[in-house]
C-alpha positions in Angstrom: 308.7 97.5 3.0 305.7 98.3 0.9 302.3 99.3 2.1 300.7 96.2 0.8 303.2 94.0 2.7 302.7 96.0 5.9 298.9 95.6 5.6 299.2 91.9 5.0 301.5 91.4 8.0 299.4 93.8 10.1 296.2 91.9 9.3 297.6 88.7 10.8 298.9 90.6 13.8 295.6 92.3 14.3 293.7 89.0 14.2 296.2 87.4 16.6 296.0 90.3 19.0 292.2 90.4 19.1 292.0 86.6 19.7 294.6 86.8 22.5 292.9 89.9 23.9 289.5 88.1 24.0 290.9 85.1 25.7 292.6 87.3 28.3 289.5 89.3 28.9 287.4 86.2 29.4 290.0 84.6 31.7 290.1 87.7 33.9 286.3 88.0 33.8 285.9 84.5 35.2 287.6 85.7 38.4 285.4 88.7 39.0 282.7 88.7 41.7 279.5 87.2 40.6 277.6 90.5 40.4 275.9 91.4 37.2 276.8 95.1 37.4 280.5 94.4 38.0 280.8 92.0 35.1 278.7 94.4 32.9 281.0 97.3 33.6 284.1 95.2 33.2 283.1 93.7 29.8 281.8 97.1 28.6 285.2 98.7 29.4 287.2 95.8 28.1 285.0 95.7 24.9 286.0 99.3 24.1 289.6 99.2 25.4 290.9 96.8 22.8 291.2 99.6 20.3 293.8 101.6 22.1 296.6 99.1 22.0 296.3 98.5 18.2 296.5 102.2 17.2 300.3 101.9 16.7 299.8 98.8 14.6 297.2 100.6 12.4 299.4 103.6 12.1 302.3 101.4 11.0 300.2 99.5 8.5 299.0 102.7 6.8 302.3 104.6 6.8 303.0 105.8 3.3 305.9 104.0 1.5 305.8 105.1 -2.1 306.5 101.6 -3.3 303.5 99.6 -3.2 
């Protein structure tokens, strides 16, 4: 599979993941105690943590293929 094809597929997967991740974070956030500092810490960590799970996808998307 060429690099362009992987990037095209990866872009859709990336958008789908970020949307699902955001919905999941908000759903969990609704069940947290009603303390501003708890929600602040949770959303700060969750807002940064989305990058770690997509690193393999980004690596796959940018893998050299020679045909593309």
